[in-house]
C-alpha positions as CSV (number, residue, x, y, z in Angstrom):
1,X,9.7,-14.7,8.8
2,X,6.4,-14.7,9.7
3,X,6.1,-13.7,13.5
4,X,2.6,-12.6,14.8
5,X,1.9,-9.4,16.3
6,X,1.8,-8.9,20.0
7,X,-1.8,-8.1,20.5
8,X,-1.1,-5.6,22.8
9,X,-0.4,-3.1,20.4
10,X,-4.2,-2.7,19.9
11,X,-5.5,-1.2,22.8
12,X,-7.7,2.3,23.2
13,X,-10.8,4.1,24.3
14,X,-13.5,2.1,25.1
15,X,-17.4,3.5,24.8
16,X,-19.2,0.8,26.8
17,X,-22.1,3.3,26.9
18,X,-22.8,3.3,23.3
19,X,-23.0,-0.3,23.0
20,X,-22.1,-1.9,19.6
21,X,-22.1,1.8,17.9
22,X,-18.9,2.8,19.9
23,X,-17.0,-0.1,18.8
24,X,-13.2,0.9,17.6
25,X,-11.0,-1.7,16.2
26,X,-8.9,-2.4,18.8
27,X,-11.7,-4.2,20.3
28,X,-12.9,-6.3,17.3
29,X,-9.4,-7.6,16.3
30,X,-8.2,-11.1,16.3
31,X,-4.9,-12.7,15.1
32,X,-5.6,-14.4,12.3
33,X,-6.1,-18.5,12.2
34,X,-6.9,-21.2,10.2
35,X,-10.3,-21.2,11.5
36,X,-10.7,-17.3,10.7
37,X,-13.7,-16.1,8.6
38,X,-12.6,-14.1,5.4
39,X,-12.3,-10.5,6.6
40,X,-9.9,-7.5,6.0
41,X,-6.5,-9.1,7.1
42,X,-3.8,-6.7,8.6
43,X,-0.1,-7.4,7.7
44,X,3.2,-5.6,8.1
45,X,6.1,-5.7,6.9
46,X,8.4,-3.8,8.7
47,X,11.4,-3.1,6.5
48,X,13.9,-0.4,5.8
49,X,16.8,-2.5,4.3
50,X,15.5,-1.4,1.0
51,X,15.2,2.7,2.2
52,X,18.8,1.9,3.3
53,X,19.9,0.2,-0.1
54,X,18.7,3.3,-1.6
55,X,20.1,5.7,0.7
56,X,17.4,7.1,2.3
57,X,17.0,8.0,5.8
58,X,15.9,4.6,8.0
59,X,13.1,4.1,10.2
60,X,10.5,3.1,8.1
61,X,10.5,-0.4,9.8
62,X,8.9,0.7,13.3
63,X,6.3,2.0,10.4
64,X,3.9,-1.3,10.8
65,X,3.9,-1.3,14.8
66,X,3.3,3.0,14.9
67,X,0.2,2.6,12.1
68,X,-1.2,-0.3,14.5
69,X,-1.2,1.8,17.5
70,X,-3.2,5.3,15.4
71,X,-5.7,2.6,13.9
72,X,-6.6,1.2,17.0
73,X,-8.5,3.8,17.9
74,X,-10.7,3.8,14.7
75,X,-14.2,3.3,14.8
76,X,-15.7,-0.2,13.3
77,X,-17.9,0.8,10.9
78,X,-17.8,-2.1,9.1
79,X,-19.4,-5.8,9.9
80,X,-16.9,-8.1,7.9
81,X,-14.4,-9.9,10.0
82,X,-11.0,-8.0,10.8
83,X,-7.8,-9.8,11.8
84,X,-3.9,-9.2,12.6
85,X,-2.0,-10.6,10.1
86,X,1.5,-10.6,11.8
87,X,4.7,-9.2,10.3
88,X,6.9,-10.4,7.9
89,X,10.5,-9.4,8.7
90,X,13.8,-9.4,6.9
91,X,16.3,-11.3,8.7
92,X,20.2,-10.6,8.1
93,X,19.4,-8.3,5.6
94,X,18.0,-10.6,2.9
95,X,15.1,-8.5,1.6
96,X,14.6,-10.4,-1.2
97,X,13.8,-13.5,0.8
98,X,11.7,-11.6,2.8
99,X,9.6,-10.2,-0.3
100,X,9.3,-14.2,-1.4
101,X,7.7,-14.6,1.9
102,X,5.7,-11.6,1.9
103,X,4.6,-12.5,-1.3
104,X,3.2,-16.4,-0.5
105,X,1.5,-15.0,3.2
106,X,-0.4,-12.6,0.5
107,X,-1.7,-15.6,-1.8
108,X,-2.2,-17.1,1.3
109,X,-4.6,-14.7,2.6
110,X,-6.4,-14.2,-0.7
111,X,-7.0,-17.7,-1.3
112,X,-8.4,-17.6,2.0
113,X,-10.7,-15.1,0.6
114,X,-9.3,-12.0,2.7
115,X,-8.7,-9.1,1.6
116,X,-4.9,-8.1,2.8
117,X,-3.8,-4.6,4.4
118,X,-0.6,-3.9,4.4
119,X,1.9,-1.2,6.4
120,X,5.4,-0.7,5.1
121,X,7.9,-0.3,5.5
122,X,9.9,0.9,2.5
123,X,8.3,0.8,-1.0
124,X,10.2,-2.2,-1.5
125,X,7.1,-3.9,0.0
126,X,6.0,-3.2,-3.2
127,X,7.7,-6.5,-4.9
128,X,6.2,-8.2,-2.6
129,X,3.3,-7.6,-2.9
130,X,3.5,-7.8,-6.5
131,X,4.6,-11.4,-6.1
132,X,1.4,-12.3,-3.5
133,X,-0.9,-11.1,-6.1
134,X,0.0,-12.2,-8.9
135,X,0.6,-15.7,-8.0
136,X,-3.1,-15.3,-6.6
137,X,-4.2,-14.3,-10.4
138,X,-2.3,-16.9,-11.8
139,X,-3.7,-20.1,-9.4
140,X,-7.0,-18.4,-9.5
141,X,-8.1,-16.1,-12.5
142,X,-5.5,-17.1,-15.3
143,X,-5.5,-15.0,-18.3
144,X,-6.7,-11.9,-15.9
145,X,-5.3,-8.5,-16.3
146,X,-3.6,-6.5,-13.5
147,X,-2.9,-3.0,-12.9
148,X,-0.6,-1.2,-10.4
149,X,-2.4,1.9,-9.6
150,X,0.8,3.9,-7.1
151,X,0.0,7.0,-5.1
152,X,3.7,8.5,-5.4
153,X,5.8,11.0,-5.5
154,X,8.5,8.9,-6.8
155,X,8.6,6.3,-10.1
156,X,10.4,4.2,-8.1
157,X,12.0,2.3,-11.5
158,X,15.1,2.7,-10.6
159,X,17.5,0.0,-11.9
160,X,18.9,-2.8,-9.2
161,X,22.6,-2.1,-9.3
162,X,23.3,-5.1,-8.2
163,X,20.3,-4.9,-5.7
164,X,16.4,-4.4,-5.5
165,X,15.8,-1.1,-3.3
166,X,13.4,0.8,-2.3
167,X,13.6,2.7,-5.6
168,X,13.4,-0.2,-7.7
169,X,10.4,-1.9,-7.0
170,X,8.2,-1.4,-10.1
171,X,11.5,-2.2,-12.5
172,X,11.7,-5.3,-11.2
173,X,8.1,-6.0,-11.5
174,X,8.2,-4.8,-15.3
175,X,11.3,-7.2,-16.1
176,X,9.0,-10.2,-14.1
177,X,5.8,-9.4,-16.4
178,X,8.2,-9.4,-18.9
179,X,9.3,-12.7,-18.2
180,X,6.3,-14.3,-17.6
181,X,4.2,-12.5,-21.1
182,X,1.9,-10.7,-18.9
183,X,1.3,-6.8,-19.6
184,X,3.1,-4.3,-17.4
185,X,0.1,-2.1,-16.6
186,X,1.5,0.9,-14.3
187,X,-0.1,3.9,-13.1
188,X,1.9,6.6,-11.0
189,X,-0.1,9.4,-9.2
190,X,1.4,12.3,-7.6
191,X,4.9,11.8,-9.9
192,X,7.1,15.1,-9.4
193,X,9.9,16.2,-11.8
194,X,12.4,17.6,-9.0
195,X,11.8,13.7,-7.1
196,X,12.7,12.0,-10.5
197,X,16.1,12.2,-12.8
198,X,15.0,12.4,-17.3
199,X,16.4,9.0,-17.0
200,X,13.7,7.5,-15.0
201,X,10.9,9.7,-16.8
202,X,12.2,8.3,-19.9
203,X,12.6,5.0,-18.2
204,X,8.5,5.1,-17.9
205,X,8.0,6.1,-21.2
206,X,10.2,3.1,-22.6
207,X,8.0,0.5,-20.3
208,X,4.5,2.3,-21.6
209,X,3.6,3.3,-17.5
210,X,0.8,6.1,-17.6
211,X,2.1,9.2,-15.3
212,X,-0.2,11.6,-13.7
213,X,2.0,14.7,-12.5
214,X,1.4,16.1,-9.1
215,X,0.8,19.8,-10.9
216,X,-1.8,18.5,-12.6
217,X,-3.4,17.6,-9.8
218,X,-5.5,20.5,-8.8
219,X,-8.8,21.2,-8.1
220,X,-9.9,22.3,-11.1
221,X,-8.1,19.8,-13.1
222,X,-9.7,16.7,-10.4
223,X,-12.9,15.9,-12.8
224,X,-10.1,14.9,-15.5
225,X,-7.3,13.2,-13.4
226,X,-10.3,10.8,-12.2
227,X,-11.2,10.4,-15.7
228,X,-7.8,9.1,-16.6
229,X,-7.9,6.9,-13.2
230,X,-11.1,5.2,-14.7
231,X,-9.8,5.1,-18.5
232,X,-6.7,2.9,-16.7
233,X,-9.0,0.8,-14.9
234,X,-11.6,0.3,-17.5
235,X,-8.7,-2.3,-19.6
236,X,-7.5,-4.1,-16.6
237,X,-9.3,-6.7,-14.5
238,X,-7.9,-6.3,-11.2
239,X,-6.4,-3.6,-9.1
240,X,-3.2,-4.1,-6.7
241,X,-2.9,-0.3,-4.9
242,X,-0.2,1.0,-3.5
243,X,0.5,4.6,-1.5
244,X,3.9,5.8,-1.0
245,X,3.0,8.3,2.1
246,X,5.5,10.9,0.5
247,X,2.9,11.8,-2.3
248,X,1.8,14.0,0.8
249,X,3.2,17.4,1.0
250,X,5.9,17.4,3.8
251,X,3.8,19.4,6.6
252,X,1.2,16.8,6.0
253,X,3.1,13.5,6.2
254,X,6.5,14.3,7.5
255,X,7.2,10.9,8.6
256,X,8.6,9.6,5.6
257,X,12.1,8.5,3.7
258,X,12.0,11.5,1.4
259,X,9.1,14.0,2.3
260,X,7.9,16.4,-0.4
261,X,8.4,19.4,-1.5
262,X,4.8,20.3,-3.0
263,X,3.0,17.1,-2.7
264,X,-0.7,16.2,-3.6
265,X,-2.7,17.6,-0.9
266,X,-5.2,15.3,0.9
267,X,-8.1,17.3,0.1
268,X,-7.8,16.1,-3.2
269,X,-5.9,12.9,-3.0
270,X,-9.2,11.2,-1.2
271,X,-11.5,11.8,-3.8
272,X,-8.9,9.9,-6.2
273,X,-8.6,7.3,-3.8
274,X,-12.4,7.2,-3.8
275,X,-12.5,6.7,-7.6
276,X,-10.2,3.9,-7.4
277,X,-11.5,2.0,-4.8
278,X,-15.2,2.2,-6.4
279,X,-14.2,0.4,-9.4
280,X,-14.5,-2.9,-7.3
281,X,-11.3,-4.1,-8.7
282,X,-9.0,-3.5,-6.0
283,X,-7.9,-6.9,-4.5
284,X,-4.8,-5.7,-2.5
285,X,-3.8,-2.1,-1.1
286,X,-0.5,-1.0,1.1
287,X,0.9,1.7,2.4
288,X,4.8,2.4,2.1
289,X,7.8,4.4,3.9
290,X,5.8,5.5,7.0
291,X,8.8,6.6,9.1
292,X,7.8,7.2,12.7
293,X,11.2,8.7,13.7
294,X,10.4,11.8,11.6
295,X,7.0,12.0,12.6
296,X,5.3,15.2,14.7
297,X,2.7,14.5,17.0
298,X,1.6,11.7,14.9
299,X,0.3,13.7,12.2
300,X,1.8,11.6,9.8
301,X,0.3,8.0,12.3
302,X,-3.6,9.6,12.3
303,X,-3.0,10.8,8.2
304,X,-2.1,6.8,7.3
305,X,-5.0,6.2,9.8
306,X,-7.2,7.8,7.7
307,X,-6.3,5.7,4.6
308,X,-6.9,2.7,6.3
309,X,-10.4,3.6,7.7
310,X,-11.1,4.7,4.2
311,X,-10.2,1.5,2.2
312,X,-11.2,-0.9,5.0
313,X,-15.1,1.0,4.3
314,X,-14.7,0.3,0.9
315,X,-13.3,-3.2,0.9
316,X,-17.1,-4.0,2.1
317,X,-19.2,-3.6,-0.2
318,X,-16.4,-5.3,-2.6
319,X,-16.3,-8.4,-0.2
320,X,-18.4,-10.6,-1.9
321,X,-16.7,-10.6,-5.1
322,X,-13.2,-11.2,-3.1
């Protein structure tokens, strides 16, 4: 079900003495409607049904609301329009219908030349996100290839048993790709040996998944990791970018369902994210697993807001090509 956002969430500091240069997101964002000019469209998926099914600690359904609060005070450093496209909610634990609705909403936004920035919710958001961008490619860029880049401690290739969850989205995507004769191009960055069983790594190998382990992401290996990312991107036409916030160390991101024992440092994550964004191929991005119930003094929310800031500033140079 689609619900429009309470725009009162978007409020914060106002620096009138600085004029236009002092403007923040809360002063610029407008509810999306049919007359909205193409721009960055924030869309929430307040769901933790997939986390519950995956036996994780619930609370991610409150993520989009808290992330909007954290993003409200971001400085507006781009000229494109900024919209709030509402929330797609899960009704009566029917995750599958909500994912389908999310996919339809995303494709509508993309058809109208908006860049969707999605806020989760659990990582079950990914299956809905894929449905949306896959539909857009089929309609407007038939024959083009899609690559999925996931920053995540987990491969999320569990088998639905019997239902999908926050741990199954990329296996579900792989099966859908097979059913539609599409290539399954999936790169997982930050996968942890302690967070994935041998069965999951074996499944990843069988499906041709590219993985970069968390322990490979060090200052002295960063150039090599960036080259691996560039090589993956060169083989596809478009990128769907998804960021599971549990990819970061628990000290940086405590507010997730499954905090990382090691994780990827934020200082190394930012240049890797920049490598993805400067490819000019990203057309959809989401952040998943933020759980404000476990946040400490808004540390996690502020970290996620910084990621949104980095994505939004990269989108504007891409915008003419969207």
